[in-house]
C-alpha positions in Angstrom: 67.9 93.6 83.8 69.7 95.3 86.6 72.6 97.7 85.3 75.1 98.3 88.0 77.0 100.8 86.1 74.0 103.1 85.3 73.0 102.7 89.0 76.3 103.9 90.1 76.3 106.7 87.5 72.8 107.9 88.8 73.8 107.6 92.4 77.0 109.6 91.9 75.0 112.2 89.7 72.8 112.8 92.7 75.4 113.4 95.3 76.3 116.8 96.6 79.8 118.0 96.2 80.3 117.4 100.0 79.2 114.0 99.7 81.4 113.4 96.6 84.4 114.7 98.4 83.6 112.5 101.4 83.3 109.4 99.1 86.6 110.3 97.7 88.4 110.6 101.2 86.8 107.2 102.0 88.3 105.6 99.0 91.8 107.0 99.7 91.7 105.6 103.1 90.3 102.3 101.9 93.2 101.9 99.3 95.8 102.9 101.8 94.6 100.4 104.3 94.7 97.7 101.6 98.3 98.9 100.7 99.3 98.5 104.4 97.8 95.0 104.6 99.7 94.2 101.2 102.9 95.4 102.3 102.6 93.5 105.7 101.9 90.4 103.7 104.8 90.8 101.2 102.5 91.7 98.3 104.6 94.9 97.3 103.0 95.1 93.7 99.7 95.1 95.3 100.5 97.6 97.7 101.8 99.9 94.9 98.6 99.5 93.0 96.6 100.5 95.9 98.8 103.5 96.7 98.8 104.7 93.0 94.8 104.6 93.3 95.1 107.0 96.3 97.3 109.4 94.6 95.1 109.3 91.5 92.3 110.6 93.9 94.5 113.2 95.4 95.4 114.5 91.8 91.7 114.6 91.1 90.9 116.5 94.2 93.8 119.0 93.7 92.5 119.5 90.0 89.0 120.3 91.1 89.8 122.8 93.9 88.1 126.0 93.6 90.6 129.0 94.3 87.9 131.5 94.9 87.7 129.9 98.5 90.6 130.8 100.7 90.6 127.2 102.2 91.5 125.8 98.7 95.1 127.1 98.9 95.5 125.3 102.3 93.9 122.1 100.9 96.1 122.2 97.8 99.3 122.3 100.4 98.0 119.5 102.5 97.1 117.4 99.4 100.5 118.0 97.8 102.1 117.0 101.2 100.1 113.8 101.3 100.9 113.1 97.5 104.6 113.5 98.2 104.5 111.5 101.4 102.7 108.6 99.4 105.4 108.9 96.7 108.1 108.3 99.2 106.0 105.7 101.0 105.6 103.8 97.8 109.3 103.6 96.9 110.3 102.5 100.4 107.1 100.7 101.4 106.9 102.8 104.5 103.7 102.0 106.4 104.4 104.7 108.8 104.3 107.3 106.0 101.1 105.6 104.7 99.5 105.7 108.2 100.2 109.2 108.5 98.3 110.1 105.3 95.5 107.9 106.5 95.2 110.0 109.5 95.2 113.3 107.8 92.5 112.1 105.3 90.4 110.6 108.0 90.6 114.0 110.0 89.5 115.7 106.6 86.8 113.2 106.1 85.4 113.8 109.5 85.3 117.5 109.1 83.5 117.4 105.9 80.9 115.1 107.3 80.5 117.4 110.3 80.2 120.5 107.9 77.7 118.7 105.9 75.7 118.0 108.7 75.9 121.7 110.0 74.9 122.8 106.6 71.7 120.8 106.6 70.7 121.9 110.0 71.3 125.6 109.0 69.2 125.1 105.8 66.6 123.3 107.8 66.3 126.1 110.3 66.2 128.8 107.5 63.3 126.8 105.8 61.4 126.8 109.1 61.7 130.7 109.3 60.5 131.3 106.0 
C-alpha cells in the first residue's frame, strides 16, 4: 500500500537546507495568495487561517537562523518585519500589506533558487578539476 506520509517524510529528509528554505518560501506565498482570495471573497475566517500558516512558517524560519553567518541578522530583521506586517494585515484584512509580504518572499525565494544553482555549478566545476 502506498503511504503518502512516509513518502513525504522521505522526500523532505533528502532535501538540502536550501531546498527546504525554498519550499517554505513557496508555502508562505501559497498561503498568502489564498488569504488574498479569501479576503476578496469575504471569507475572513479562511483568510485568517492562511495568514496564520504563513506566520507559523516565518516563526520556524526565525527559530532556525544560524547566527554564525552575518546574513542571518539581516534575515531576522526582514522576517520580523514581514511577520509584523502580516499581524497588522490580518487584523485589518489588508490585501496591500499581504501583497507586500508576498513580494518580499518571492524575491527571497528567487534569490535562494539562484544561489542553489550557482552552488551546484561551482561544485560541478570543482569536481571536474579534481
